[in-house]
C-alpha positions as CSV (number, residue, x, y, z in Angstrom):
1,M,0.8,52.8,-66.1
2,K,-1.1,55.1,-63.7
3,Q,-4.3,53.1,-64.2
4,F,-2.4,49.8,-63.4
5,T,-1.0,51.3,-60.2
6,I,-4.4,52.5,-59.0
7,I,-5.9,49.1,-59.7
8,Q,-3.1,47.5,-57.7
9,L,-3.8,49.9,-54.8
10,F,-7.5,49.1,-54.8
11,I,-6.8,45.4,-54.8
12,L,-4.4,45.8,-51.8
13,L,-6.9,47.9,-49.8
14,F,-9.7,45.5,-50.6
15,S,-7.6,42.6,-49.4
16,F,-6.9,44.3,-46.1
17,G,-10.6,45.1,-45.7
18,L,-11.4,41.4,-46.1
19,N,-8.7,40.2,-43.7
20,A,-8.0,42.6,-40.9
21,Q,-5.9,40.1,-38.9
22,V,-2.2,40.3,-38.9
23,G,-0.1,37.3,-37.9
24,I,3.6,36.8,-37.6
25,N,4.9,33.2,-37.8
26,I,1.3,32.0,-37.9
27,A,-1.0,31.4,-40.9
28,Q,-4.3,31.7,-39.1
29,P,-4.1,34.4,-36.3
30,T,-6.9,34.4,-33.8
31,G,-6.6,38.0,-32.8
32,V,-6.3,41.3,-34.6
33,F,-2.6,41.1,-34.1
34,Y,-0.8,37.8,-33.3
35,I,2.9,37.0,-32.8
36,D,4.0,33.4,-32.4
37,P,7.8,33.6,-31.6
38,G,8.3,29.9,-31.3
39,I,6.3,29.0,-34.4
40,N,4.6,26.4,-32.2
41,S,0.9,27.5,-32.0
42,P,-1.7,26.3,-31.3
43,S,-0.1,23.5,-29.2
44,V,2.0,26.1,-27.3
45,T,0.8,29.6,-26.5
46,A,2.9,30.5,-23.5
47,D,5.2,32.5,-25.6
48,D,2.6,34.2,-27.8
49,V,1.5,37.8,-28.0
50,V,-2.0,38.7,-29.0
51,V,-4.1,41.8,-29.4
52,D,-7.8,40.9,-29.5
53,V,-10.8,42.8,-31.0
54,N,-11.4,44.6,-27.7
55,G,-7.9,46.0,-27.7
56,N,-6.8,43.7,-24.9
57,L,-3.1,42.7,-24.9
58,G,-2.3,39.1,-24.0
59,L,1.3,38.0,-23.1
60,G,1.4,34.2,-22.8
61,T,-2.3,33.9,-23.4
62,I,-4.4,34.1,-26.6
63,S,-7.6,35.0,-24.6
64,P,-6.8,38.2,-22.7
65,T,-9.5,39.3,-20.2
66,A,-7.9,42.7,-19.3
67,K,-6.2,45.5,-21.1
68,I,-2.9,43.8,-20.2
69,H,-3.1,40.1,-19.3
70,L,0.1,38.3,-18.3
71,N,0.2,34.5,-18.1
72,V,3.6,33.4,-16.9
73,P,4.9,29.9,-16.2
74,T,5.7,29.0,-12.6
75,G,9.1,30.2,-11.6
76,S,9.3,32.9,-14.3
77,T,9.2,36.7,-13.6
78,A,6.0,38.4,-14.8
79,L,7.0,42.0,-14.7
80,R,10.1,44.1,-14.2
81,I,10.0,47.9,-13.8
82,V,13.2,49.8,-13.5
83,D,12.5,53.5,-12.7
84,G,15.5,54.4,-10.5
85,N,13.4,53.9,-7.3
86,Q,13.3,50.1,-7.4
87,G,14.6,48.4,-4.3
88,E,14.0,45.5,-1.9
89,D,10.6,45.5,-0.3
90,R,9.4,48.5,-2.3
91,V,5.7,48.6,-3.4
92,L,4.2,50.1,-6.6
93,L,2.4,53.4,-5.6
94,S,0.0,55.5,-7.7
95,D,-0.5,59.2,-7.7
96,V,-3.9,60.9,-8.1
97,A,-3.6,60.7,-11.9
98,G,-2.8,57.0,-11.9
99,Y,0.9,57.3,-12.6
100,A,2.8,54.6,-10.7
101,S,6.3,54.2,-9.5
102,W,8.2,52.2,-6.8
103,G,8.0,53.6,-3.3
104,T,7.4,53.0,0.4
105,M,4.0,53.0,2.2
106,P,3.8,55.0,5.4
107,G,4.4,52.8,8.4
108,S,5.0,49.7,6.3
109,G,8.7,49.5,7.0
110,G,11.8,51.3,5.8
111,Q,14.9,50.7,3.7
112,Q,18.2,49.9,5.3
113,I,21.6,50.8,3.8
114,Q,24.8,49.3,5.0
115,M,28.1,51.1,4.5
116,M,30.3,48.3,3.1
117,T,33.5,50.3,2.6
118,A,35.7,51.8,5.3
119,T,35.7,55.6,5.1
120,T,37.7,58.1,7.0
121,Y,36.1,61.3,8.3
122,N,38.5,64.1,9.1
123,A,38.1,66.2,12.3
124,G,36.5,69.5,11.8
125,V,35.3,68.7,8.3
126,I,31.7,67.9,7.3
127,T,31.7,64.8,5.0
128,K,28.6,63.3,3.6
129,L,28.0,59.6,4.2
130,P,27.9,57.3,1.1
131,L,24.4,56.0,0.5
132,S,24.5,53.3,-2.2
133,S,26.1,54.8,-5.3
134,N,26.2,58.4,-4.0
135,T,25.4,60.5,-1.0
136,R,21.7,61.0,-1.7
137,Y,18.6,59.0,-0.6
138,N,15.8,59.8,-3.1
139,L,12.3,60.0,-1.6
140,T,9.5,58.2,-3.4
141,A,6.5,59.6,-1.5
142,D,5.3,62.6,0.5
143,G,5.7,62.3,4.3
144,N,7.8,62.6,7.4
145,Y,11.0,60.5,7.5
146,L,12.9,59.1,10.4
147,V,16.5,58.3,9.8
148,F,17.9,55.7,12.2
149,I,21.8,55.6,12.3
150,R,23.9,52.9,13.9
151,F,27.5,54.1,13.7
152,W,30.7,52.2,14.3
153,A,34.2,53.8,14.0
154,R,37.5,54.3,15.7
155,S,39.3,57.6,16.3
156,T,42.9,58.6,15.9
157,A,42.6,60.7,19.1
158,I,40.8,60.8,22.4
159,G,39.6,63.9,24.2
160,G,40.7,65.0,27.7
161,T,37.5,63.5,29.2
162,G,38.3,60.1,27.8
163,S,35.7,60.4,25.0
164,V,35.2,61.5,21.4
165,N,32.5,63.7,20.1
166,G,31.1,64.7,16.7
167,F,28.1,66.2,14.9
168,L,25.6,64.5,12.6
169,F,23.6,66.6,10.2
170,L,20.6,65.7,8.1
171,Y,20.0,67.6,4.9
172,K,16.9,67.8,2.7
173,N,17.6,69.0,-0.8
174,G,20.9,70.4,0.4
175,V,19.5,72.3,3.4
176,E,20.1,71.3,7.0
177,V,16.9,70.2,8.7
178,D,18.2,68.3,11.8
179,S,21.4,67.8,13.7
180,L,22.9,66.7,17.0
181,E,26.2,66.3,18.8
182,H,27.1,63.0,20.2
183,Y,29.7,62.0,22.9
184,E,31.0,58.5,23.3
185,P,33.6,57.1,25.8
186,V,36.7,55.6,24.1
187,Y,39.4,53.7,25.9
188,N,42.1,53.6,23.2
189,T,42.5,54.5,19.6
190,S,42.5,50.9,18.4
191,T,39.0,50.2,19.9
192,Y,35.9,50.7,17.9
193,F,33.1,52.8,19.5
194,T,29.5,52.7,18.6
195,F,26.3,54.8,19.0
196,N,22.7,54.9,17.8
197,T,20.7,57.9,17.0
198,V,17.6,59.2,15.1
199,L,17.2,62.3,12.9
200,L,13.9,63.7,11.5
201,A,13.1,65.2,8.1
202,A,9.5,66.6,8.2
203,N,7.1,67.6,5.4
204,C,9.1,65.9,2.6
205,K,7.8,65.6,-0.9
206,K,8.2,63.0,-3.5
207,G,11.4,63.8,-5.5
208,D,13.2,65.4,-2.5
209,Y,16.4,63.8,-1.4
210,L,18.1,63.4,2.0
211,E,21.8,63.4,2.9
212,I,23.7,62.8,6.1
213,G,26.8,64.7,7.1
214,L,29.4,63.8,9.8
215,R,31.9,66.1,11.4
216,P,34.2,64.6,14.1
217,Q,35.4,67.1,16.7
218,V,38.1,64.9,18.2
219,G,40.4,62.8,15.9
220,N,39.7,61.4,12.5
221,W,37.1,58.6,12.5
222,T,37.3,55.5,10.3
223,T,34.3,53.3,9.9
224,A,34.2,49.5,10.5
225,T,33.5,47.0,7.8
226,T,33.1,43.6,9.4
227,A,29.6,42.1,9.3
228,H,28.6,42.9,12.9
229,T,30.1,46.3,13.0
230,R,29.1,47.9,9.7
231,C,27.4,51.3,9.9
232,T,23.8,51.0,9.0
233,I,21.3,53.7,8.1
234,A,17.5,53.0,7.9
235,F,15.0,55.4,6.4
236,F,11.5,55.0,7.7
237,M,8.5,57.0,6.4
238,M,6.1,57.7,9.3
């Protein structure tokens, strides 16, 4: 019995030695490893996956010319990378070791966030502004960041000078790095007021996060939500 098992093993190893190609759904694979999902080769290769003798991986091609070669029909998406930093107008950035992730190039533009939901900020209390799903904006590259704020709100009270005032704070990793106090004339409590300002976070590192805090001094402030009066915040890496 042992002799029979050993003979079977030698036959199996000898067979693999003669035919080192592996094919799935195809009788005669052209690469070292070949998958034909649609069982339609050789007439259709757009859905095939091949590893050739050079170790090149072909997706949609049976003749890859690079370590990863994508051949995608017009109108189809070639690649999707979800790393938590993905976003509109982001670019793929590499570090010194060649590891890549989505990020923003210095001076190439920033990311704008609109506050879609009305939020009330109580007088004398610092409340952090909602940025997407939470209060944090995660930084994807080293650099200095400008934060442009266009704020719309109305106040439940007006100061004795016919204006409202409040503080804006910029935090990096939970530590305040910039702040300012802003005054704005207000005619009545049913009218929205607006102001624009810029805050700076210097010497930031990839992996840091920024947050914005607001503390009204006069009245409670409630943000606007209509299309032309939404609060917008733009992060720009210098």
